[in-house]
C-alpha positions in Angstrom: -21.4 -71.3 -115.3 -21.7 -69.8 -118.5 -25.3 -70.9 -120.6 -23.6 -72.8 -122.9 -21.9 -74.9 -120.8 -25.0 -75.3 -118.4 -26.8 -76.7 -121.8 -23.8 -78.8 -122.4 -23.7 -80.7 -118.9 -27.6 -80.9 -119.2 -27.3 -82.6 -122.6 -24.3 -84.6 -121.3 -26.6 -86.0 -118.6 -29.5 -86.2 -120.3 -27.5 -88.8 -122.6 -26.1 -90.7 -119.9 -29.4 -91.4 -118.1 -31.2 -92.2 -121.7 -31.8 -95.9 -122.4 -33.3 -97.4 -125.2 -37.1 -98.0 -124.9 -36.7 -101.4 -126.8 -33.4 -103.5 -127.6 -35.2 -105.2 -130.5 -33.0 -105.2 -133.6 -34.1 -104.5 -137.0 -32.8 -107.8 -138.2 -34.8 -109.5 -135.4 -38.3 -107.9 -136.5 -40.8 -110.5 -138.5 -42.1 -109.2 -141.7 -45.4 -109.9 -140.5 -46.5 -106.9 -138.5 -49.4 -109.1 -136.5 -46.7 -111.8 -135.8 -44.3 -109.1 -134.7 -46.8 -107.5 -132.5 -47.6 -110.8 -130.9 -43.8 -111.4 -130.5 -43.2 -107.9 -128.8 -46.4 -108.2 -126.3 -45.0 -111.9 -125.5 -41.2 -110.4 -124.9 -42.7 -107.5 -122.7 -43.9 -110.4 -120.4 -40.6 -112.3 -120.2 -37.7 -111.6 -117.8 -34.0 -111.1 -118.9 -32.4 -113.9 -117.0 -29.2 -111.6 -117.1 -30.7 -108.4 -116.1 -33.7 -109.8 -114.1 -35.6 -106.7 -113.5 -35.8 -106.1 -117.2 -38.1 -107.8 -120.1 -36.5 -109.2 -123.0 -38.0 -106.5 -124.8 -36.0 -104.2 -123.1 -32.6 -105.9 -122.5 -29.8 -106.0 -124.9 -28.2 -109.0 -123.2 -27.1 -111.6 -125.5 -29.2 -114.2 -124.1 -32.5 -111.7 -124.1 -31.9 -111.6 -128.2 -31.8 -115.3 -128.1 -35.1 -115.4 -126.6 -36.7 -112.9 -128.5 -35.2 -115.0 -131.7 -36.7 -118.1 -129.9 -40.2 -116.5 -129.7 -40.4 -115.2 -132.9 -39.5 -118.8 -134.0 -42.1 -120.2 -132.3 -44.7 -118.1 -133.6 -43.6 -118.6 -137.0 -43.9 -122.6 -136.3 -47.7 -121.9 -135.7 -47.6 -121.8 -131.6 -50.3 -119.6 -130.0 -49.0 -116.9 -127.7 -49.7 -119.3 -125.0 -47.7 -122.0 -126.6 -44.5 -120.0 -127.1 -44.4 -118.8 -123.5 -45.1 -122.3 -122.2 -42.2 -123.6 -124.4 -39.8 -121.2 -122.8 -41.2 -121.7 -119.4 -40.6 -125.5 -119.7 -37.0 -124.7 -120.3 -36.0 -121.8 -117.7 -38.7 -122.3 -115.0 -41.4 -119.7 -113.6 -39.0 -117.3 -113.1 -38.3 -116.5 -116.8 -42.1 -114.7 -116.4 -41.8 -110.9 -115.0 -45.3 -112.2 -113.3 -44.6 -115.3 -112.1 -48.1 -117.7 -110.6 -48.2 -117.5 -107.3 -46.9 -120.5 -106.0 -44.8 -121.6 -102.9 -41.8 -121.9 -105.3 -42.5 -118.2 -106.3 -43.4 -116.4 -103.0 -40.0 -115.1 -102.4 
């Protein structure tokens, strides 16, 4: 295989395996950098219920986007980080947490 073909094949493989580090769209970002940092930290701890093994920060699923926006809305409304997480857990259960608390229900 010629050098150019090897390079092209390696580049194609690299692009195929590449995935975005984060899925947060520019229109989702908050103007306040402190609130945005808090939202990103929370989003990294919440599970995408569609993907199940990705955080909502990493997922491109529409539900993950909705949850990211919900986190930002709660923070803008004045919720603490804990209150924002509790709001989402109250609606989706402990499974929405990437590291759920150890309870009989979450053993599996």
